[in-house]
N, C-alpha and C positions, 0 to 999 in steps of 0.2 A: 391249536386255537380251544380257549375253557370256552363254559359257559359260569358265569359265577352270580349265587346270587347272597347281594346283599338285603340285609333280612336288621336294619333302623327300631331300635328300640326308645331313643332318647325322647324326654321328658320336651323340649323347646322342637316347633318347625325348624329354623333359622339357630340352631344353637351350635357348643362345640362338635356333638357325636354326627350331627347334618352336616357340618363344617367336614371335618372326618372323613365323613364316607364317601362325599361329591370327589373328595383326589385323591383318595384311592380310585373310584373309580373311572375316574378321570383316565390315569397312570392305568387301568386298568385292558383299557377301549385302547390309545395307545398305544397296547403292546398289541391290541387285536383280538381281544377277547372280547367276547361279550356277554354283559352285563343289566342285572334285572333288579332294581331296589326297592324292596317293600316295605314301609313305614309302617310301624303299628299305633304312631301314637293316636288312630281315633278306632282302636282295633281293641274288643272288649278282650282277652290270650283267662281263661280261665280253665283249671281241669279239672276231669272227671265229677261229676256229680251222684256218680254210680249211682242215679233213677233206672238204668237202663231203658226207658224212652227211644235208645235209635236201633234196640232191637225191635219195636212193630215201626221204622221206619220215620217216628216223629222226633221235630227240636227234643233237648233235655228241659223242664219241667221246671 
């Protein structure tokens, strides 16, 4: 049994990418694997700003 993390980055909650990942997850679960789905739809993902605030235990500026 495997642990599978599915990261969904599609722009629509019920779009083609979401439907495809749901089908993959169903198949993996039927095969006995554990799955977790993480959607980035409402999450802002940015690269490092180089502000070094994290070195002082603070959030990015």
